[in-house]
C-alpha positions, -999 to 999 in steps of 0.1 A, spaced: 110 418 -318 138 393 -331 135 356 -329 156 335 -309 167 299 -320 186 273 -298 214 250 -306 199 215 -314 214 198 -283 180 180 -276 151 172 -300 129 198 -282 155 226 -288 160 216 -325 128 232 -337 123 257 -309 118 293 -320 110 319 -294 104 357 -295 129 378 -278 110 396 -250 131 425 -238 116 449 -214 90 427 -198 86 428 -161 103 398 -145 83 398 -114 46 389 -105 16 408 -116 -4 434 -95 -25 413 -69 -53 438 -71 -56 434 -109 -56 397 -109 -82 370 -99 -83 331 -99 -95 316 -131 -118 286 -130 -105 262 -157 -134 244 -173 -112 218 -190 -135 221 -220 -166 212 -200 -199 231 -197 -220 237 -166 -233 201 -169 -198 186 -170 -201 175 -206 -172 180 -229 -181 208 -254 -145 216 -264 -124 187 -271 -86 182 -263 -85 207 -233 -71 199 -199 -41 201 -176 -16 229 -182 0 253 -159 -19 272 -133 -24 309 -141 -41 340 -128 -65 361 -150 -54 397 -155 -82 422 -154 -78 442 -186 -94 475 -191 -111 471 -224 -136 499 -219 -111 528 -215 -139 549 -200 -118 573 -178 -121 603 -201 -94 629 -204 -74 614 -175 -37 610 -185 -21 578 -175 17 569 -174 30 535 -186 49 519 -157 59 485 -172 52 459 -197 40 424 -186 36 389 -199 0 376 -199 -4 338 -201 -41 342 -210 -35 359 -244 -9 363 -271 -4 400 -267 14 417 -238 0 440 -213 9 475 -203 4 486 -166 -6 522 -165 -10 546 -135 -34 576 -133 -28 607 -114 -48 594 -84 -23 564 -82 -49 539 -94 -36 513 -119 -50 493 -148 -39 469 -174 -44 477 -211 -33 458 -242 2 470 -251 3 484 -287 34 481 -308 57 511 -301 44 519 -267 74 523 -241 78 527 -204 72 563 -195 48 571 -223 15 589 -217 -18 574 -228 -52 590 -226 -89 582 -235 -106 613 -248 -137 624 -268 -121 652 -287 -102 649 -320 -64 648 -317 -38 662 -342 -13 636 -333 -23 599 -331 0 581 -308 -1 543 -299 -24 538 -270 -48 567 -277 -85 558 -272 -109 576 -294 -146 572 -307 -145 558 -342 -161 588 -356 -130 609 -346 -103 587 -361 -91 596 -395 -96 571 -424 -67 546 -432 -57 545 -395 -47 511 -380 -67 505 -349 -73 476 -324 -94 467 -294 -126 479 -311 -161 481 -296 -189 463 -313 -215 480 -291 -206 515 -275 -198 511 -238 -193 472 -239 -156 472 -243 -132 463 -270 -139 429 -286 -123 431 -320 -86 429 -331 -71 420 -298 -45 393 -304 -8 398 -310 -1 417 -341 -37 422 -348 -53 453 -362 -81 467 -384 -82 496 -407 -108 524 -407 -119 530 -443 -146 558 -439 -175 573 -421 -211 571 -434 -236 589 -411 -236 573 -378 -216 543 -391 -180 536 -399 -167 512 -425 -140 488 -411 -117 463 -428 -112 435 -403 -81 413 -398 -97 385 -418 -103 409 -448 -140 413 -441 -155 448 -445 -184 457 -423 -203 485 -406 -198 495 -370 -215 521 -347 -194 553 -350 -199 559 -313 -179 529 -303 -143 534 -290 -110 520 -305 -74 523 -296 -48 537 -322 -20 513 -332 -13 478 -338 -13 452 -309 22 444 -298 42 412 -299 39 411 -337 63 381 -341 43 358 -320 31 339 -352 66 332 -361 74 314 -329 74 275 -328 67 255 -297 95 229 -305 79 200 -288 46 184 -278 53 191 -241 49 228 -246 13 222 -259 6 203 -226 19 232 -206 -6 254 -223 -35 230 -215 -38 216 -251 -41 178 -253 -33 155 -282 -54 156 -313 -65 124 -331 -75 124 -367 -110 112 -374 -97 90 -404 -75 70 -382 -103 60 -359 -129 32 -363 -163 38 -378 -179 35 -344 -158 66 -331 -160 89 -360 -179 94 -393 -146 95 -412 -132 63 -396 -129 28 -411 -123 19 -446 -95 -2 -464 -65 20 -461 -64 58 -462 -98 69 -475 -118 100 -470 -148 87 -451 -157 51 -442 -188 32 -448 -195 50 -481 -194 84 -465 -171 105 -488 -174 139 -471 -153 150 -443 -174 155 -411 -170 163 -375 -177 135 -349 -214 147 -348 -219 147 -386 -213 184 -393 -200 188 -428 -164 203 -430 -142 216 -458 -162 243 -474 -196 238 -460 -211 272 -449 -221 271 -412 -231 308 -407 -268 313 -400 -285 329 -428 -308 349 -405 -280 363 -383 -287 398 -372 -254 411 -382 -255 399 -417 -268 433 -429 -238 449 -414 -214 431 -437 -203 447 -469 -176 423 -481 -170 388 -466 -136 375 -458 -135 354 -490 -139 387 -511 -175 383 -521 -197 413 -518 -230 411 -499 -262 424 -512 -275 451 -488 -313 447 -479 
């Protein structure tokens, strides 16, 4: 999709870059496929802030997206494309033969009137929106909305322009190259959808002004180095120094080392499923 820039009449329009969204439904979403979304404002069940700089923003309804694609061999027709305020990708509203409707992630290239199906048989032609078990997808295919556990629903490669690449099949496992560059094993019985997630130019957009961040529920961010020592481990010091009070390593407000310190648990269960990490280092298989 092409990008749209505005004349710099105001400071907010000077740096505003939007993605041209032709063909999106201008009306409301389907009421049966939406529900109210409790906004936690970064708080947990005890009311304590666990995710800072969250709050406010425009009210929005949650769209119930079909990540499972478990209606096997039932052909559905794409009725329209819709904007989803809860994610960067767009949604496609599909309708089955029994007039039931569902939302799916809209892959790049999918158009109104196209047919999509979820099947357990190999297909000669791979079209965007086709859902298959990983063992039936040919190598080098771009896929998205990938299941980690069979039947749980797609969890990987779901953001705008995201995709993973299937590299090969080894027994009951497949080798996958993730969007981060990591290569790992996955269960070959899990499902995935063929194609790349739509709205591929989303990362080229620019909000243009701070107010648009507030509309999205993102509050201002304060640097730790500009705080006092009582408020942050990196605060204080005479001038701009990395760490006050003799602490020269950048940390979080709770003392967790940042900037290169590994935080992944060494005994994590999925470590033996990783072949190559995102930094390119190969992992020794146990």
